Structure formats: C-alpha cells, structure tokens
N, C-alpha and C positions, 0 to 999 in steps of 0.2 A: 505741422500745420494747424494742429488742434492747439498747439500751444500759443501761436501767434494769432489765432483766431480770437483766442480768451483775451489774448492782450486787446486786440480791436475791439471786444465787447467792453472792456473796463475803459477804454479809451472814449466810447462811444457814450458811456454811461457817466462820465467823469469830465466832460470838455472844460472845466475849469482848472483842472489839475495837471494839464498836458500843454506841452508846446507843439509848434509846428514841426518841429526837428523830431520829435517822438513820434508824430504821426506818420512823416515821410519814413522813418526808420522803420515802422511796423509794415508801411505797405510794402518797403523793398523788401522786407523779411519775408513777407507770405509770396511776393511774386517770384523770388529765388527759389523758397523751397518748393512751391507748387511746380515750377519748371525742373526742379530736380526729380521731384516725384513722378511728373510726365514722362521724363527720360527713363526712368526705371520700369514703368508701367509698360513703355514701348518696346523696351529690351525683353521684358516678359513675355509679352505678347506675341513678339518675334520668335521667342523660344517655342512658343505653345503652337504657332503656325508652323514651325520645324517640327515638333512632334508630331503634328496631325497630318503632314503629307507624308505619307507613308508609301505612295504610288511608285516614286524614284527610288527609294531606298530598297522596296521589295523588288522592283525590275532588276537591280545590279545584284542582289543576293541571288534571285532565281537564275541569272544569265551564269553565275557560277555553278548553282545547283546543277543544272541541266547540261552544260556542258565541262563544267570542272576547270574552265580557264580561268587564269588569272592565280592559281594557286590555292591552297586550301589556308593560307594565313591571311589572304585579303578575303575569301569567302567568307570563312568564320566570322571574321571581323565584320563583314557587311551584316551577316545575320544577327551578329551581337547588336549592331544599330535598329536592325527590325524590333529587335526583344525590347530594347531600352526606350525606343520611341514609342512603341505598343502599351508598355507599362505606363510612361508619361501620359499618354492618351486617356488610359484607363482610370486613372485616377480622379479625374473629374466626371467619371459616369455614375450611374446608378449601380445598385448592387449586383443584379443580374449581370449587365453587360460587363461591368468591372470584371466578376469572377470568372467570366468566360475567356476574357483575353486573357486575365493573368493565367488561368489554367493552360491556356494554347501557348502562352510563352514560357512557362515551365516545361511543357512537353517539348518544346521546340529547344530549351536549354539541354535537356536529358538527351535529344537527338545529336545535338553538337559534341556532347560529351563521350557519348558512345561512337561518334564518328572519329573522334581524336585518338580513341584506344583501338579503333577497328582496323584489322588488316586491310592490305589494298583491294583484294578480290572482292571484298564487302561494301567498300565506300561508294562505290555506283549506286547501288540499293539504297544507302541510307541517304545519299543526295536527293533521289527521287522523293523520299519520305520528308525531307526536310522542305522540298518544293511545294509537296502538298499541304504541310503544317503551315507554311507562309501564307499561302493561298487562303487558309482557313483564318488566320489573322487579319488579314486584310478584308476578308468579307466581313467578319465580326465587327473591324471598326466601321466599315461603311454602312453596316446596319445599326450601329450605336449612333452615329452620327444622325442618320436619317430619322430614327425614332425620337430623338430629343426634340419634343413637341412642348413650346412653352405651356406652363399650366399643369404639366402631366407630370413631371419630375416629383421625386421624393427624396428625402434626406439622405435616405441610405440605411441608417441605423435603425436597431429594432424599435427603442422608445419613439423614434419620430415616425415610422412606419405604422406603430400601434395608435399615435395619435391621428393619423389621417385614416386609419381602418376603423376607429370607433368614430370620427365625426361621420362616416358614411354609413355604418351600420346601424346608428344610433336613431336614425331618421325615422319618422312615423311611418311615412310613404316610401317604400323602396324603389330606387331610381338608380340609372348606371351612373356611375363616377368614373372616369379615366385614372385620376390620381388615386382614388380608393383602392381601385382593382391592379393598378401598377404595384400599389403598396402590399397587396396581399402576395403578389407574385414575388416581390421582392424577400418577403417573409418565407416563401416557399424556397428561394433560392439558398438562403441564408440555411435554412434546415437541410438542404440537398449539401451544403458545403460541409456542415457539421456531421451530418451522417458519414460523408465520405472520409471525413478526419477519424472519426471514432470507429466505423467498421463493425464487423461482428452482429450480434442479436441487437445490441443497443441501436447500431446504425440502422440495421433493418426496421426496427419500430419507430425509428424518426423518419426513415423514408416512408413507411406505410401512413403515418400521420400526415405528412405533407401531401403524398397523392391524395389523402381523404380531402384535403383542403381545396385541393386543385379542383378535384371532381366537383366540390359544392360550389366553389365558384363558378364553375360552368354551368351548373345547374341553377344558380340563383340568374345569371346573366341570360339563360333562355326563359326563364320564369318571368322576368321582368320584360323582356321583349315580347311574350307571347300576349297577344290583346286578349286572349280568352281566360287568360289566368286571373283568379280573383286577388283581391288583396289580402285574405286571409293566407292564401297559398304563399304569396310573396312573403309575408312577414312569417310564416313559418321556416321558410327555406333560408330567410335571412338569419333567424335566431339559430338555426342548426349550422350556419357557416359561422358567425360569430362564437358559438360555443367550441366548435372545432378549432377555431384559431386560437382561443383562449387556452385550450389543451394542450396545442403545437407550441405557445409562447412559454409555458411554464416547462415542458419538456425540453425545451432548447436552453432555457437558463438552469436548470437542474443538470443536465447533461455536461453543459459547459462548464459548471465548476466541477464536474467530476473528471473532465478531460485536462482540466487546468492542474487539478492535483497530481493525475497519474504523470502529466507530460513534463510539468516543471519541479517535481520532487527533488531531481537530481540532474541539475543541467551541466555538471563539469565532470561526471562521471565518464561518458565516451571521450572528451579529449584527454582524459588522463590514462584512458585504456590506450589510446592513439600513440600517447609518447610512450609508454611501456611498451609497445609494439615495434616502435621504432628503435628502442634501445634494448630491444631482446637480443641475448647471445645466442641466436641460432644459425642453423646454416643459411646460406643466402636463399634457397629456392623455399625453404621453409619460412624463413622470415618474412620473404617479400610475400606469400601468399596470407599470412597472417595479417602483415601491415595492410594490403589492400582490403582483407576483410574488416579492418578495424577502422580504415578510412570511409570505405562504403558505410559503415553504422555512424560513424560521426557525421557525415553529409546528412544523412536519412534523419539524424537525431535533430542537428540543425535546422533543416528544412521543416520538421515537425513543429520545432519551437515557433517558427514563423508563421506556419498556417493557423496553428490555434491562436496565435496572437493576433492574426487577420479575423478569424472568426469572433475573438474576444472583441475586437473592434465594432463588428456590426452588430452581436446579440448582446454584448455586455450590459450591464445598467449605468454604466458610467457615460454621460453626456456632455462630458467637457471637451471641447474640439480640440484644445490644446494638447492636451492627453493623446488624444488620437493622431494627432500630427505626429507627436513625438514618438508613438509606437510605429507608425509609418516610416519614420528615419530611421528606429531601431533596427527594424525589419530589413531595410535597405542596406545598413551597417553591416548587420550579421551576416546577410546573404555575401555582401562583398567581401568579407574578413573569412568566411568559412572556406574556400579555395585556397587562399593565402596560408592558412594554418595546413591543412593536408600538403601543400607545395614545401612548406617549412619541415612539416615532419617527414616528408619524403628526402630532403637534404638532410635531415638529421640522421634517418635511417642508414643512408649511403656512406656518411660520414660521421660515426657515433662518436669517436675520440674528437672530432674537430669543437673548439670553445666557441668560436663565432656562430657555428651552426645551431649548438646549444642556444647561447645568448640570443639569436634571431628568432629561434622558436618560443625562447619565453616570452620574449617581447611580442609576437603576434599572438600567442597564447592567452597573455594578459589584456591584449585589446579585445579578444574575442570574448573573455570571460567578463570583462566590462560591460561590454555591449550585450550580454546575454543576462547579467545581473539587472541593468537597467529595464531590459525589455519585461523581465519576469516581475519587477515591481511595478510597472506601469499594467501590465495585465492583471496582477492581483487586486488592482483599484477598479477594473472593469468588473469584478465578480464581487457580490455582497460577502462581507466577511462571515455572516451566518451562513450563507449557502456553503461557503469553503469548509467552515468548521463541521458542517454535517458531513459533507463528503468525506473529509478527513477523518472523522469519528468512526465512520463506515468502513474505510481502508484499514484504518489502525486495528480494528477489532477483525476485520477478515485477515491482515497479516499475522495477526498475535494468536487467534486460534490455531493457524496452520503452524506457526512455531512452536507451540504448546504440543501439538500432534506429533510435529517430527522431532522434538527434543527426546523422545523416547526411542525412536528407530533410526532416525539419521539426523545426529546432532550437526553435521556441516550444513545440510540444508536449513536447519533451524537458524543456524547463525545468519544465513542470506536472508531469511525473514525478519528476524531482529533489527538486522540492519536497514531495512526498509521501514521498521516501524521507527527506529531512530531518525531517519530523514524525512517522514513524514511528522514527526513531531517538531525536529527543528523547524520544518516550514510553519507548524502552527505557532510556534514562538514567534518566528518572524511576523506571521501577520498579527498575532498579538501585541507584540510590540507598536506595528503601524497604528493598531487601533488605540493603544494606551497612548501614543502622542496625537491622536485624531481628538481625543474627549478630554474635558477639562476635569477640574476636580468635582467629583460626585461619589455618591455609593457606587455606581456602577464602575467606577474605574479602580475604587478600594478593593471591591469584589475580584475584579479581573486581575490585579495585581497579586492578590492572594494565591488565585487559582493558578497565574503562570509560574510563582515560586514553587508551589506544589507540584506542578509537571516537570519543572526542572528539576527536583529531586528526584521524582519519580523514574525519570529517564536514565538518569545516573545510577540508580539503584538497579534498574533493569539491566544495564551494562555489567555492572559487577556481577549480579546474579548469574548472568549469561557465562561470564569467565568463569565463575567458581564452579557452575555445573559443568562445564567442558572438562575442567581440570580434575572433577571430582573432590573438589573441597567445600562443597554445599553442606552446611550444616542442616539446613531443613530442605527435605526434598521437595516441598511445595514452595520454595523460595522464588524459583524463576515464574512459575505460574502466577504468583501473586503479585509479584513485580509487573509482569505484562498487563495483568488485570486493573492495576493500580495506574499504570500509565492511561489506560483506557478509560478510566473513571475519571480522572484530571481531565483530559480531552473533553469528555462528555460535560463535566461541570463547566467548563469554559464555552462549551457549544452551547449549553441552556442559558448562560448568562447573557451572551451575545443574541440568541434567538429571542429570549425576553426583549432585550433592549429596544431591538429593530422589530419587533412585532407591532404592526399598527394598532393604535386605540381603536375601540370601537365607536361608531358614531354618536354623537350627543343627541340627546331627546331635542327635537324642535322645541317643546316648551315643558318646562317642567310642571306636572300636573298637580292641580291642586289637593290639600290633604281631604279625606272624605270628611263630611261633616257628620256629627253625631245625630242620632235621630232627634228630631224636633216637631213630634207630633202634637204633644200638649202644648207648644207655645203657638203653632198654627191655629189651634182654636181659641186664641186669646183675642182676637179683634173684636168679637162682638161683646165680650167683658169689659173691653177698655172703652167702648161707646157708652156703657150703662150708667156710670156715675156721672157723666156730664148731663144736666138737665135739659131735656129737648123742650123748645118753645112750640107753640101752636103752631108758628109758621112752617115746622119742619115737614107738615103734611104734605105743603106743596112740592118739597122735594121729591115725594114718594110719588107725586101724581106725574102722567105722561109730560114729556118734556114739549116745551111750544116750539113751533117750527121755526118762529122769528128770532128765538133766544139765540145769541152767538156764540154760547159756549160749547152746545153739542156740536155744532157747525166745524169749530175751530179742532174738536176733539178727533175729527174724521182724518184720514189719511191726506196727506199733501195734494195728490192728484183730484181729490174730490173737492177738495176746498179751492182749488185753482179753477176746477171748470165749474163751480156753482157761483162763483164771485162774479158780478157783472162789472164790464168796462175793465178787467184785468187781463192785460197781454200773457199769453202762455211763455213762460220761462224757456229759453232755447238749451237744449242738451248741453252738458258740460263737453267743452271741446277736448279732444285728445292730447295727451301730455306732449307738448313740443320735445323735438329730440334734444335740444339744447336744454331742457328744462333739469332742474336739480330732483325732480321726483322721477321715483322708479317706474319705467312703461311696462306695459305686458311683450316680455321677450319669450319667443319660440325657442329655445335651444335646439330642438331637434329639426326646426325647418332647413332646409338646403340652404348652404352658404352661398353668397353671392361670386360670380365668377370671378377668379383672381386676375384675369387678364382685362376683362372689361371694367371692372369696379374694384382695382386693388385696395383702395383705402376702406371700403364697405367691407370688403373680405377680412381685412385685417381686425376691423372693428367688430364684425361679427364673430371671429375667433375669441377676441378679447372678452366679449360678452358671454360667449360659451363659457369661460373660464370662470368669470364672476358668477354667473348663474348657477354654480354648483353651490354656493355658500350662502347663508341667510346675511343680509347687510345688517341684522340687528346686531349691536356692539361689536362691529367691524368696519373702522373708518377706512382701512385700506381697500376692502372691496367696494364700499361706497365711491371713493375715489376713482378706483379702477375703471367702474362702470360710466362714472361721468365722463372719464376721458373717451371711453370708445364713443358715448353719444355725441359728444362735441367734435369728435373728427368725423362721424356721419355728417352732421349737419356742414361741416367746413367742406365736406367732398360734394355736397349737393350745391354750396354755393360756388365754389370753383367751377362746376361743371354749368350751373346756370349762368354764372357772369360771362364765361367764354362764348356762351349761345347768344346772350345778349350783345355783345360786344361785336360778335361776327355778323348776326342777322338783324340787327336792329332791333330785336323784339322788346316789348315793353311787358312780357309775361313775368310775373313773379317767380323765381324759382327756388326760393327757400325762405326760412324765416329771417335770415339777416338783410338788412335793407340798406347796408352800406360796408365800405370796406373796414370802417371804423369797428362794426359789430365784430369784424372776424380778427381784428387785431386784438380787440378786446377778450374774446374767446382764446387766442393762442396764450395771451397772458394768464386766464383762468386755466389752461391746460398745464402750463408751466408751473402754476401755483399747486395745483393737484400732484405734479410729479413730485415736487418738494415734498408734500403730504406722506406721498409714498415712501420716499427715501427716508424721513424721518421714521416713519413707524418700523421701515424694515430695519433701520439701525436698531431700534429698542429691541426687536425680537433677535438681532444676531448678537446682542451683548448679553442675552441671557440664556444662549442656546450651549450648550457643552459640548455639542459635536463639531468638530473645527471641521469636518469636511462639508457639513452641511451650511456651515457659515461661510465657508469660502465659496460653495455653490453660489450662495446668496450674494455674497460681496460680486461675485462674477455677473451675475445678472442684473445687480442694481447699478454697476458701473457704468455703462453707456447711457444711463437716463441723463444725468447731467449734462453731458457734451450735446445729447440729442436734442435736449431742452434748447440749450444755446443755439443750436441749429435752427430751430424752429421759430424762435425770437426774429434771427437774420432774416429767416427766408419772408416771415411776415412784414417785416420792414421794407424787404426788396418789392413785394407785390403792394404795399402800401405807397410807395415811391413811385410806382408805374400806373396809380390809380387814376381813370378818365383818360388815358391814352393808351389805344389797343396797338399792341405791337406783337404780332403773330409769334415771332422766334420768342421774344422776352416772355410772353404768357405760356407758352409750351415748355420752356425750359424752367421758369418758375414753378409750374403745375407738376412736373417730372421732380423736382427736388423737394417739393411737399408730399408727392406720394412715397418717394423712398424714405423720407423723413419719419412720416407718420406710419409706416409698417414696420420701420426699425424700432420706434418709440413705442410702439404698442405690443410688439413682439417682447421688447426688454421689460415692459411693466408686467405682461402675462408671464414671462418666467420669473418676475421677481414675486409675484402673487403665488406661484407654484412653490418656490423655495422658502417662501416665507411660512407658509402652512407646514412644511416639512419641518421647519426649525421650530414651530410653535408647538409641535406634539413633544418636542424633546425638552422644552422650556423649563428651568429649575422653578421659575416663578413667573408669573405673568405680572410684567412692567405696567400694565395699562388695561384696564376693563374692556376698553373699544377695540380690543385685538382677539377677539374670539372667535377663532376658526371654526363653525359648525356646518357642517355639510347637510344639506336638504336631503330630505328622505324622498 
C-alpha cells in the first residue's frame, strides 16, 4: 500500500507525464491491495477474538478436571488450549498483567506434566488443583480486560516506563497521574520478576527495594489526596520516590547483566549431559534414574533461559521493537523444542544402538541449539556491552581466585573452575566480536582488536598451564597463577576500553566564559586627561549649567516610558502581543507543566511531548532542535484550527478559533511541516555518516525511516480536507480529523525518537560535519 500510494503521489505531482491508463492501473492496485490487507486484518481480529474468549474453553477443561470424563488425552488437550489462548491474550497486555498470566500458565503446565507422570491414586487430587489454577487464569484475564482503560496503558519496557515516570515526577506541582502510577507499578513488577529469577540474597535485596518503591508510591498518593498537605511535603515525598525509583532501575540493570552472564555462559552443557545420560552403559534402573535427573535439569535450564530473556525484554536497554518480537518468537520456539528434545533423548535411551534414534536426536538437538544461540544473541543486545564486561570481569576474578586456591589442595575442583573461566572468556570474546562489528574504523576499534588478541592468547596459555600443572610438568610453579591473572587483566583492559567509550560526556557549558581582563586602573583615569588638550570655548560654561526644561536632549535621554508619558498627543504603544503558536520564534514553554490529556487532546499531547524533548537542548547552533520545535508548534495550531472549524461548521458560530483564517493557511502549514521534516532528515543523515557506532546508526535509521512516509500521508490528508472545504459532512470531517490525529501523533513521535537518536550519535561522532548540529543540554 505504501508503494502504490507513493506512485499516486508522483502521479498527482506530475500530471503531464502520465496517461489515463497509468492512473487507472494505480487505482486498481491500491484497491486490490487494500482488499487483501483488510482480509488479513479480519483474519487476525478473528484469531484475537478466539484467543480472548476463554470461557468456553475453560468450561470444557473444567468439566474434565471435575469429573474426569472424556479421557486424559482430551482433557489435557483442552487444558493446553487454555494455556495457549491465555498466553496469546497476555501478549497484548501491560507488564504486570502479562507476567501474572504467564506465571499462572507456567504453573498450570507444571501441574499437567506432574499429572501425566502421577499414579492413578493421585490424579484426582491433581485434577482439583488444575481446576483451581484454570479459575485463577480466567479471573486474571477478566481483570486484565477490565483494567485496560484508554490513556492509562504503558508500553511495558523499562525505558518506556522510565519516560512516563519522569514526565510525572518532574512536575513542579505534584498531582495524581494514572499513567505515571501504572508505570511505577510496572517497574515494581519487573523487579519482582527479576528477584524471583535471581533468588538468594541478591533477590531479597531487589525485593526490598521494590517494596520501598511501592510504599513510597502509596505515601505520595496519600499526600497528594490530603487537602491539608503543604506543597513542600508533596515535593519532598515526590523527590523521595524519584530517588528510590532511580536506585531500583540501576539495580535492575546491574543485576540483569549479572544474571545474563551466569545463565547464558554455557547453553549447550545440559543438553550434552542429557545425551551422555541417554547413551550411558549402566543398569536399566540406574540409567533411568540418572536420565530422569538430567532431563529435569535440562528442562529447568531451558526454562531459565526463557525467563531471563523475558526479563531482559522488559528491563534491558534495547528499545528495538523488532528485536523484542524476535526474542518472543525464540522463546516460544525454545519452549516448544524442549519437550521434543527430552522425548527424543528418551527414545535414544531406550534404543541406544538405533541409528535412526541417534539421527533424530541429533536433528532435534541441532534445532534446539540454533534457537538457544539465536535467543542468546538477541538477549546480549538487551544488555550494554560495558555492563556485561563489568560483570564478566567480576565473575572471572571470583572463579580465578577460587581456582588458584583449589589447585594446591584439590586439582580436580580447580579444573572445574578453570573451565568456567574459559567459558566466561569465550562469552567475552563473542561480545567483543559483536562490538567490533558494530563500530567503524577508529582508535577505539584498534585498541579493542589489540586487547582481544591478547585475551585469546592469554586463555590459551591458561589452558596449557593448567594441563602442565596437573601433569606435574610445570617448569615455573607460579605459571598457573600468572596465566589466570593475565586472563583477568586482559578482560579488565577490554572492560575499561568499553566503559570509557560508552561513558556519557559531561554537559557542555551554556556559554563560554570571557577571558578575565587584566587590571586597567590606570586607563580608567585617562578620560579627564583626554578632555584637557582640546581647547574649550567660552560656550562650554553653558554646558556645565543646569539643563533647561524645554531642551529636548535631556528628555530623550530619559527612559522610554517617561518619554511616552510626557509627550503630548502621543498614543501609548500597545504591549507586544504573545508569540503566535505558528511563529518561527521560540515561545515561553514550561516543560514541567502537566501534559494535555492524551484522550481529549491527542495532538496537543504529542506536541507537548515533542516540546519537552526539544526543551532539553539549546537551540543555538542546532537547526534540528529548532525544526523539531517548530513542527510541534505548527501541529498545536493545526489542532486548534481543526477543532474550531468543526465547531464553526456544526454550530454556525462566527467566533474565530485560531490564527488560521482559511483552509489555505492550513495547507500552507502542512507544507511547512513537510519542509521541516526534510530538514530533520538531512541533518540526521549527516550525523549518521560521521558516527562510528553502527548500533546507534541503525537506531537512528529506524527512527528516521517513518518520517518520509508520514510526511507524504500528511500531504494527502491536507489535500483531502481542502477538497471538502466549504461543504460540511460530519462523517467526512470525523474521518479526516482521525486521520490527521493519527498522522500527527506518529510523525511527532518519529521526530522525537530521531532527535534522541541523533543526540546519542553526536556524542560518538568522529568529526562535526556542521556547526549547526551542536547538542548542548540546558542546565
């Protein structure tokens, strides 16, 4: 559709170069493609309706759970439908409701697995537990649907929630905000999920931090609702909550990096142990016991990979929605492949000499490993490389020190620690390789290549030193300790290089201070001396006399108000009018003011968000910020005009609703917005060409890509509204206004994302291509 609409735009702009046949062909293409798109959307909506209607499916499953009629095969299949449709429903919900439904579905799956392995005497009790769990799933789904109030949803991820929270807590006057409070609750739920995954003392610490945030949120709500509370009390509680949330977010990201290092350090070890257990030449009873243990360990390992990936999607720093979708697909594929691996391994265990069983297991294992590696690659991109290196260095030092101590008392245990050091080092090399692919030619890349080569050499020497020490062939008794220390030292150098590269630069000064002038006391005494050489005529005595009242010179020397008030027959000048919204001048914008309601005033809300982003930077020497600010102002004016025009046409009122006098002015403003978006695209392209960080460049390209298409849509929408000028049609007006609203929201969001991505790229630019692209934050 985008392609054919672009062709239609070209046809409209070049009527002398097209034939009627080309116009008809283009129209047919648009109609046919829209018909196909509509059919696909209808199919998706039908699937969604089927996914949300849990009542009939749950009823069928509960009938089996209560009576056992229909057989276990049909009953467990019905429960499987409940689980799949519940997960489908949860995908479109916010973080808290999604996590609750996912956890209930996982518990329901565990009960089904236990039911399939349980003896007949215990199955009745398990069916009762399954029925209770399905009731909990149904209640959670109903609660999620009823709580989905327009304007209160958050995007779900930590970066998006942080933006909503900052907008709420940065207000000068603390007020209630459903979106802000919901975002805080989502962050608390992310912390709860991560604490549950980590466990231990670290998990308890995170749980304590999220409980503190929840408590402060309730206290802030109570203080805001209390009419006796003073503004100082509200601001104090607001600042306390903001500080606690900042500490919680930092803790989440730090511990997420540690959890990724621990969980994904060895993704293939458990599946190799499962294969070894299936082929172990043991007695049947002993072999079955060992195999069941390894199968349980492998299933637990696979589920842990998926759960950490889910947390990384919410808490991670990567905001690419496409990668988040890829992670979700990989999680589903990995969960589907895990029972197939266990089943194939079970078949191999019962038929260890069968070639077909071996080939089948190898095929399934390869599929599982491929999905796990793909998932690990995407999860790595959700964690900052510098954070990953910090945790890897800590882990290597911990394991290396343990290996040094154990080598003197228990060499076998020391070998296990050395193997862990090698695995972590291999992960560091993988992340370093990904970083080398990400950056272009610069000193940072050269240094990283050198450190990577040194680390690869050091880990090989550590392996050789370990073998020599175990065999008693070490020429230097300290060779093993030195090799482990060298590995840690090289990882530390890579970490320091990455942390230094990703360290944010300090804010530039608003103004460069003038150099301090040298003392000029002697020069200040010179004016009387300069007047001495000039001979003074006798008339100079008059100058020293008191000035006459009728002389015009003293009167004009007075300030302007005195001059205006004393002059006869002079009309007092009117005060300077405020800057119009569509003016090119910068007006007084209060970024801490409450944002307009996203439901009642969606365009004004999007414009306010864009103005908030541009207000962070100085417009001096930055044409992109100026252009983005003008776009927000012009859209604000268009929103006033469209609302005022509808009132004029509906009520027949003659009151002027905006500075626009006609539809022609609106079309002119649309063209000005399109020109400003092209200016932003031009500057963003210049920045991307000079940034060595490919990841940031890709993020900037993704942010900038929709601007061109949305600008074309804005041109078409303006033409449609112009064609209906003077003729009021309620349906047409409503449809055109909805199209304009959606286009304005999407366009301003893309511009805002482009400004952010451009500022990130500008920090890493090797050279500044234009003096008018200086991103300087306001103090």
